[in-house]
N, C-alpha and C positions, 0 to 999 in steps of 0.2 A: 485406489480411489482417485478421482480427478483432482487436479490442482487448479486453483482459481487465483487470478492475479488482477489487481486493480490499484489505481492510485487515486488519491483525493487531494484537492487543494486545501490543506489545513492552513488557512490564511493566518498570518501572524496576529492580526488584531480585529479581524472581522469575523464575527460568529456566524453560525449557520444561517441566521436570519439577516446577516449583513449589518448587525448593530455595531456601532462604534463604542469604544470604551469611554467612560465618563472622565477619564484622566487624560493628561497629555502624553501618555506613554507611547502612543502610536507614532509620534514623530521621531522618536529616538531609538527605534529598534534597528539594530544593525548586527553584523557578525556573519559567521559562516553559515552556509545552508539557508541563506535568505536571498531573495531576489525579487524583482518586480512581479507583482501578481499579473497573470495574463488578462484578468478582467479589469482591474484598476491599477494601471501602471505607476501610479503615484505612491503606492505603499509597498513596503517590502513584505514578502510572504514566504512560507515554506510549504512543502508538499510531503505527504506521507505516502509511501509505496508499500503495499502489503501483499504477501502471498500466503494463502491458506490451503488447508487440505479440503477434501470434499465435504467436511462437516463444519467448517468455519474456524477451526483451530489455527491460530497464526503459526506459520513456520518461519517466516523471516520478514523483517520490516526495515525500511530505509528512509532516511530523511534527506531531502534535497531542497534547493531553492525553488521558489514558486514559478520561476521562468524556465525551468528545465523541461525538456520534452519527455513525456512518459516513456517512450520506447527506448530511450537511452538507459533506463534502469531495468530493463527486462532481463538481460544476462547477469548483471550483478545480483539481482534478486534470486535467480536460479542458483547462482554460485553460493549464496548465503544460506541455503537450506542445509541444516545440519544432518548428519547421518541418523537414520531412524533405526533404533535397536529393537529387538524383540525376538525375532526368529533366529534359529541357529544359522550361522553362515555370515557372509559379508553383509554389513548393513547397507540398506538402500540409501542412495543419495539423490536419485532423480525420480521425478514423478512419471507416470505413464503418459499422461496427457496434460495439456495446459489450455485453460479457457480464459480468454482475456477480452477486454472491451476494445472499442475502436481506437483508443489512444495508443495501443500497442501494434497497430496495423502498419507493417512495413515489410516488404518482401525479403530484404537482406536479413533482418532479425528472424523472420519466419524460417528461412533456410538454416540459420544458425541453431535455432531450436530443434529443427529436424535432424541436424547433424549430431546433436547430443542424444538422439534416440527418443525424443519426446514428440508426441503428436500435437501440433498446435491447432487449436480451434479459436481463431481470432476473428472477430467481426470485421468486415471490410468497411472502409470509409465510403460514404456516398451511397450506400445501399439502404433500402428501406428496413425499418425495424421489423421484428417478427421472424428473425432467423432461427429462433429456438434456443439460442445461446443464453438467453435470460433465465431459462430454467435452471442453469448451473451457476450463473454469475451472481444471483441474488445472495448466495452464501457469503461472498466476500463483502457485499453491501451490508449485510447483517453484522459481520465482523467489524466493519468500520463504525457502525452504530455503537457496538460494545466498546470499541476503542475510544470513540469520542464521548462516551459516557463519563470518562474521566475528565473533569473540568480543566485540568492543567494542559490537556492535549487539544481540547476543542479550540481554544484560543491560545496562541503561543505568547507567553509573557517573558520567557527567559531570553536573555541576550545571547548567552552562550549556547551553541548548537550541541555541544557534548552533554550538557545538562538536559536539554529537551529530548535528545536521542536516548539518554538513559531512562528518562521517564516513559518514553515511548516503548522501550524494550521491557521495562518493568510492568507496564500495563499489559503487554502481550503475555508475560509470564502469569499475571493474575488471571487473565482470560483463559489461558491454557489450564491453569489449576482449577478454575471453576468448571471448565468443560470436563476434565477428568473426574472431578468430584461428582458431577451430575451423572456420569456413566456408571458409577458404582452402584 
């Protein structure tokens, strides 16, 4: 099944509608994996990077600062995929193909993905929409909706990155459990 990758700016204190919290907590968020938001450079933010299978089940998730470039997390996400057990023999560690949005468009990384034996299908920057990749990438968009359905992840309130990352991975486990339960 194809693998889908995308990242989102999970801003530290601005919700999806850009709402500010009613308390003064936005001024004192600091710590690891935070950085200036690319949209509003006055606030710290963090970004969630997610890779899923073709059905939207999370395989790996990473947390970075909001000012990190998406393409720098492409190879760490691929390395974070655990072995998939099931069939007799050596467990699979690599996907067959990789579908990604324009944030991951860079020729050097595209060549490194090819060197790992993965076929990249990454949208090019500056081209018109309608390349057909959206028919596959909506799966990870839906997974982000499931992920940000957990209120603690939609707006980052934790100062410590390890706590937020633990909640992020726990939410991925819950989503995976729900997907497996739905398949029965």
